[in-house]
C-alpha positions in Angstrom: 26.8 15.6 -13.0 24.6 17.5 -10.6 22.5 14.4 -9.9 25.6 12.3 -9.3 27.0 14.9 -6.8 23.6 15.0 -5.0 23.5 11.2 -4.8 27.1 11.1 -3.5 26.3 13.8 -1.0 23.3 11.8 0.3 25.3 8.6 0.6 28.0 10.3 2.6 25.3 11.8 4.9 23.7 8.4 5.4 26.9 7.1 7.0 27.0 10.0 9.4 25.3 8.8 12.6 25.0 12.3 14.0 23.0 13.4 11.0 20.6 10.5 11.3 19.9 11.1 15.0 16.8 13.0 14.2 15.1 9.7 13.1 11.4 10.0 13.6 11.4 13.5 15.1 9.7 15.2 12.2 6.2 14.6 11.0 5.4 16.2 7.6 1.9 16.4 6.3 2.3 13.4 3.9 3.1 11.2 7.0 0.3 12.6 9.2 -2.3 12.1 6.4 -1.8 8.4 6.6 -3.0 8.1 10.2 -6.4 6.4 10.4 -6.1 4.5 7.1 -8.6 1.8 6.3 -8.0 -1.8 7.6 -6.0 -4.1 5.4 -5.3 -7.9 5.4 -1.6 -7.8 5.7 0.2 -7.1 9.1 2.5 -4.1 9.4 5.6 -6.4 9.5 4.8 -7.3 5.9 3.6 -4.0 4.6 6.3 -2.1 6.6 4.7 1.2 5.8 5.8 2.9 9.0 9.4 1.8 8.5 9.3 3.1 4.9 8.0 6.4 6.1 10.7 6.8 8.7 13.3 6.2 6.0 11.7 8.8 3.8 11.9 11.3 6.7 15.5 10.5 7.2 16.4 11.0 3.5 14.4 14.2 3.3 16.2 15.6 6.4 19.6 14.6 5.1 19.0 16.3 1.7 17.5 19.4 3.3 19.4 22.5 2.0 21.1 20.6 -0.8 21.3 22.6 -4.0 18.9 21.6 -6.7 15.7 19.5 -6.8 16.5 15.8 -7.0 13.2 14.9 -8.8 13.7 17.6 -11.4 17.4 16.6 -11.9 16.4 13.0 -12.3 13.7 13.9 -14.8 16.3 15.8 -16.8 18.6 12.8 -16.7 15.8 10.6 -18.1 15.4 13.1 -21.0 19.1 12.8 -21.7 18.8 9.0 -21.8 21.6 8.7 -19.2 22.3 5.5 -17.3 20.2 5.0 -14.2 22.3 3.9 -11.2 20.9 1.6 -8.5 21.6 3.9 -5.6 20.1 6.9 -7.5 16.9 5.0 -8.1 16.8 3.9 -4.5 17.2 7.5 -3.4 14.5 8.7 -5.9 11.9 6.3 -4.5 12.5 7.7 -1.0 12.0 11.3 -2.1 8.7 11.0 -3.9 5.9 12.9 -2.2 3.4 13.4 -5.0 1.7 11.5 -7.8 3.8 13.5 -10.3 7.0 12.4 -8.5 5.9 8.8 -8.6 5.3 9.1 -12.4 8.9 10.1 -12.7 9.9 7.1 -10.6 7.9 4.8 -12.8 9.7 6.1 -15.9 13.0 5.6 -14.1 12.0 2.0 -13.3 11.2 1.3 -16.9 14.6 2.7 -17.9 16.4 0.8 -15.1 14.7 -2.5 -16.0 15.5 -2.1 -19.7 19.2 -1.6 -18.8 19.3 -4.5 -16.2 17.4 -7.4 -17.7 19.5 -10.0 -15.9 18.8 -9.4 -12.2 21.3 -11.1 -9.9 19.8 -13.2 -7.2 19.9 -11.5 -3.8 20.0 -8.0 -5.4 18.1 -5.2 -3.7 14.3 -5.6 -4.4 12.9 -2.4 -5.7 9.4 -3.9 -6.1 8.3 -3.7 -2.4 9.7 -0.2 -2.2 7.7 1.1 -5.1 4.5 -0.6 -3.8 5.0 0.9 -0.4 5.3 4.3 -2.0 2.1 3.8 -3.9 0.4 2.5 -0.7 1.5 5.6 1.2 0.2 8.0 -1.4 -3.0 6.1 -2.3 -2.0 5.3 -5.8 -3.5 1.9 -6.1 -4.4 2.3 -9.8 -0.8 3.2 -10.7 0.5 0.3 -8.6 -1.8 -2.2 -10.4 -0.9 -0.8 -13.8 2.8 -0.9 -13.1 2.9 -4.4 -11.6 0.8 -5.8 -14.5 2.9 -4.0 -17.2 4.4 -6.8 -19.4 7.4 -4.5 -20.2 8.4 -4.8 -16.5 8.1 -8.6 -16.4 10.8 -9.8 -14.0 11.2 -6.5 -12.2 8.6 -7.4 -9.6 10.0 -10.9 -9.0 9.0 -11.4 -5.3 5.7 -12.3 -3.6 5.9 -9.3 -1.3 5.5 -6.8 -4.1 2.4 -8.6 -5.4 1.0 -9.1 -1.9 1.2 -5.4 -1.1 -0.4 -4.4 -4.4 -3.3 -6.9 -3.8 -3.7 -5.7 -0.2 -3.8 -2.1 -1.4 -6.5 -2.9 -4.0 -8.5 -5.0 -1.5 -8.5 -2.0 1.0 -10.0 0.2 -1.8 -12.6 -2.4 -2.8 -11.0 -3.0 -6.2 -11.4 -6.8 -6.1 -11.4 -7.4 -9.9 -8.1 -5.5 -10.2 -6.7 -7.5 -7.2 -7.7 -10.8 -9.0 -6.0 -9.6 -12.2 -2.8 -9.0 -10.2 -3.1 -12.5 -8.9 -3.4 -13.8 -12.4 -0.3 -11.9 -13.5 1.6 -13.2 -10.5 0.7 -16.8 -11.4 1.5 -16.3 -15.1 5.0 -14.9 -14.2 5.6 -18.0 -12.0 6.0 -15.9 -8.8 5.4 -18.5 -6.0 2.3 -17.9 -3.8 3.1 -17.8 -0.1 0.7 -18.0 2.9 0.0 -14.2 2.7 -0.9 -14.6 -1.0 -3.3 -17.4 -0.3 -5.1 -15.4 2.4 -5.3 -12.4 0.1 -6.6 -14.5 -2.8 -9.3 -16.2 -0.7 -10.2 -12.8 0.8 -10.5 -11.3 -2.7 -12.6 -14.2 -4.0 -14.8 -14.0 -0.9 -15.5 -10.3 -1.5 -16.3 -10.9 -5.2 -18.7 -13.7 -4.2 -19.3 -15.0 -7.7 -19.4 -18.6 -9.1 -16.1 -17.9 -10.9 -14.4 -16.5 -7.8 -15.6 -19.5 -5.8 -14.1 -21.9 -8.3 -10.8 -20.0 -8.1 -10.8 -20.1 -4.3 -11.5 -23.8 -4.2 -8.8 -24.5 -6.8 -6.2 -22.6 -4.8 -7.1 -24.3 -1.5 -7.1 -27.8 -3.1 -3.8 -27.1 -4.9 -2.1 -26.2 -1.7 -3.6 -29.2 0.0 -2.3 -31.5 -2.7 1.2 -30.2 -2.1 0.7 -30.7 1.6 1.5 -27.0 2.3 0.1 -25.3 5.4 -3.0 -23.3 4.7 -3.6 -20.3 7.0 -6.7 -20.5 9.2 -7.7 -17.1 8.0 -7.6 -18.3 4.4 -9.8 -21.3 5.4 -12.2 -18.9 7.1 -12.6 -16.8 3.9 -13.1 -20.0 1.9 -15.7 -21.3 4.3 -17.6 -18.0 4.3 -17.6 -18.0 0.5 -18.8 -21.6 0.4 -21.7 -20.6 2.7 -22.5 -17.5 0.5 -22.6 -19.9 -2.5 -24.9 -22.2 -0.5 -22.4 -25.1 -0.7 -23.0 -26.3 2.8 -21.3 -29.6 2.3 -18.0 -28.0 1.1 -18.1 -25.5 4.0 -18.5 -28.4 6.4 -15.6 -30.3 4.8 -13.2 -27.3 4.9 -14.3 -26.6 8.5 -13.4 -30.1 9.6 -9.9 -29.7 8.1 -9.0 -26.8 10.4 -7.2 -28.6 13.2 -5.9 -25.7 15.3 -8.5 -23.2 16.4 -6.3 -21.1 18.7 -6.0 -17.3 18.4 -8.4 -14.7 17.1 -9.5 -16.7 14.0 -11.1 -19.1 16.4 -13.9 -16.6 16.9 -14.7 -16.7 13.2 -14.6 -20.5 13.2 -17.0 -20.7 16.1 -19.5 -18.4 14.3 -19.2 -20.3 11.1 -19.7 -23.6 12.9 -23.1 -22.3 14.1 -24.0 -21.0 10.6 -23.1 -24.4 9.1 -25.2 -26.3 11.6 -28.1 -23.9 11.2 -28.1 -24.0 7.4 -27.9 -27.8 7.4 -30.9 -28.0 9.7 -29.0 -29.2 12.8 -30.6 -26.6 15.1 -30.3 -28.8 18.2 -26.6 -29.3 17.6 -26.2 -25.5 17.2 -27.9 -24.9 20.5 -25.6 -27.5 22.1 -22.5 -25.6 20.8 -23.9 -22.3 22.1 -24.7 -23.9 25.5 -21.1 -25.3 25.8 -19.8 -21.8 25.1 -21.9 -20.1 27.8 -19.8 -19.2 30.8 -22.0 -17.1 33.1 -19.9 -17.7 36.3 -16.4 -17.7 34.8 -13.7 -15.4 36.3 -13.5 -11.9 34.8 -10.0 -12.7 33.4 -11.3 -15.7 31.4 -11.9 -14.7 27.7 -15.5 -15.5 26.8 -16.4 -16.6 23.3 -18.6 -14.0 21.5 -21.1 -14.7 18.7 -22.2 -12.2 16.1 -25.7 -10.9 16.3 -25.9 -11.9 12.7 -25.4 -15.5 13.6 -27.9 -15.4 16.4 -30.5 -13.8 14.2 -30.0 -16.6 11.5 -30.5 -19.3 14.2 -33.7 -17.6 15.4 -35.0 -17.3 11.9 -34.3 -21.0 11.0 -35.9 -22.2 14.3 -39.2 -20.4 13.8 -42.1 -22.7 14.1 -39.9 -25.7 15.1 -39.9 -27.5 18.5 -36.5 -26.2 19.2 -37.6 -22.6 19.0 -38.0 -22.2 22.8 -34.6 -23.6 23.4 -33.1 -21.2 20.9 -34.7 -18.2 22.5 -33.5 -19.4 26.0 -29.9 -19.8 25.0 -29.8 -16.6 23.1 -31.2 -14.7 26.1 -28.5 -16.2 28.3 -25.7 -15.3 25.9 -27.0 -11.7 25.7 -27.1 -11.4 29.5 -23.5 -12.9 29.6 -22.4 -10.2 27.1 -21.4 -13.0 24.6 -23.3 -11.5 21.7 -21.5 -8.8 19.7 -22.9 -6.4 17.1 -19.8 -6.9 14.9 -20.7 -8.6 11.7 -19.0 -11.7 10.3 -17.5 -9.6 7.5 -15.9 -7.2 10.0 -14.5 -10.1 11.9 -12.9 -11.6 8.8 -11.6 -8.3 7.3 -9.5 -7.1 10.2 -5.9 -5.9 10.2 -3.7 -8.5 11.9 -1.3 -7.4 14.6 1.7 -9.1 13.1 4.9 -10.2 14.7 6.8 -8.0 17.2 10.4 -8.2 16.1 12.9 -7.0 18.7 15.5 -4.5 17.6 18.9 -6.0 17.8 21.9 -3.7 17.6 24.9 -5.2 15.9 28.3 -4.4 17.2 31.8 -4.5 15.7 33.8 -7.5 16.9 36.9 -5.4 16.9 35.7 -2.1 18.5 32.5 -3.3 20.2 30.9 -0.2 18.9 27.4 -0.2 17.2 27.6 -0.8 13.4 25.9 1.9 11.3 23.7 0.3 8.5 22.4 2.2 5.5 19.0 3.8 6.0 18.0 2.6 2.5 18.3 -1.1 3.0 15.2 -3.0 2.0 
């Protein structure tokens, strides 16, 4: 009963706009500790970690001073085998601040799933919420164990949950575990989207094994056969992996399929074009590409193409003792003087955190009163 009263209290507070006005004004330690996290492959508009943290702050503020500890009350409810309500579980996931709290939440998820096997289409998705909670607290092992738990089959029924879990594991360098999550995702028939393909190719690239190369090619070819759009970044990972596996012909083939080279990924493609030409022995062609990119007298506002020192060094190495050696040294010297050679490695260029889309905030108003509508802080 105490838990039900606490949940009802919180729901009533969430509808009080004056209580929610503090939004973003408090910065507890568990929020501050997340600043400066490692780079990941998914943009913030997919991970939505900041939005999740703001909602946690809101819920924590609204429950401040409420009698009883919600986590303890929930744990007692689990011990009594009482029914888990959707709003209570939602609230629980926004109040967890420690690994111990998340363990209680995981047990609650097991109970909730066992009581609600037939999930209605369009129902609130708890999967992304739980994954964001694990992401915030650095619980990648728990996240992987939970999403691959066969007893929870169907609970994580959306691509976003799997993508966040894979991205979390990728960030921590746990590529084998990330690949296992991909396998579970496929076995449970959760459709791969463009983010999934990028994460999959990135994971295979990091593993850099014959097996991961086969998986990467199979995923790319499968998507090609269905005439689905392949993200340029996924292509870049696949091309880089093909080069690491010394499959120059396949790297060239995939490179030729990338039609649009606009945006930041274009930098990676230009570098890999030089690598492909260099490794295939076309040194003169590589020099021609570099010469065409040299813009010593361009206006300061014109963005100059930069090439990695790693690529330049490879070209120099391959041209040693050849007639083109002098031309290579000349063009490299010109690029350096034009500040078109960067110390950033190809791996660093590939494994960056994308900016994501900037979604404008649109405030909905009542057609009758023309006043702003108040939406729940716990919406997904």
